[in-house]
N, C-alpha and C positions, 0 to 999 in steps of 0.2 A: 442441514444448512452448512454452507461452507463459510468458515471464518477467515477473512483476510486481515492482515495487520499492516498498517501504514506507519512507518517511522517518519516522524514529522517534527516541525518546529512551528510555533505560533506565528512567527514573523516571516515565514518562508512562503513566497507567492507560488513557487513551483509545488510546494506541499499542498497548498489550497487548491491549485489546479488539478493535481492528481486525485485528491479526495473527491472533488466534484465529479471528475470523470468516472471514478469507481462507483460512485453513488448512482450513476445512470444505469448500472448493470445489476443493482441489488435485486430488483424484482425478477428480472429475466433469469438469473442464475441462482436465486434463493441464497443471497450472500448476507453476511453480517460483516461490517467493517469496524475494526477497533483501531482508533487513532492513538498512537503513543507519542507523547512529547519527549524527544530524546534529552531535552534540557532538564527534565524533571527526574531523570534517572542517570546517575553517574556511569553505570555499566553500559546503558544504551548509548550515552553520549560518547563513551570511549570507543564503542564499536562503529557507530554510524555518523559521528560528528559531521564531517563535510560531505557525506554521501547522500543526505536526505534530499528529496523523499525517496524512500525505498518501500516497495510493496511486496509483502511476503504472504505465502501460504505455508504455514508451519515454518520450516527452515528454507523453503524454496523461494529464491528471489525471482519475482516476476518482472519487476521494473525498477529502474534507478533513474532518478532525475526527471524523466518524462514518462508519461503514461503511453504504453504501446497497446492500443485497443485490440489490434488483430492478435497479438501474442497472448494477451490475457483471455480473450474470447476462445482462442484455440485451446489454451490450457484448461479453462473451466469446462469446455465441452468434453474434453478428454477425461475428466475426473468424474463426470456424471454417472 
C-alpha cells in the first residue's frame, strides 16, 4: 500500500478539493491518504504555511495548490 500525505487546513477549500480528488484513486492504486492539519503542528505550519494543499509521497512533492491527476497517475504507475 502506498501512503500519501496531504498537508491541509480545515478551512481550506483547495485542500478539500485535493483530498476528494486523491480519494478517487485510492482503490485503483491501493493508496492510503493521511491528512495532516498544518495548523495543529507548529513545525508543519512553519514549513507549509501558505503552500497548502501539498500532496506528498514520502518527501516527494506531487502537487501543490491544485491536484494534477495526470502527474499523480504517472507517478503512481511508475512506483508499482
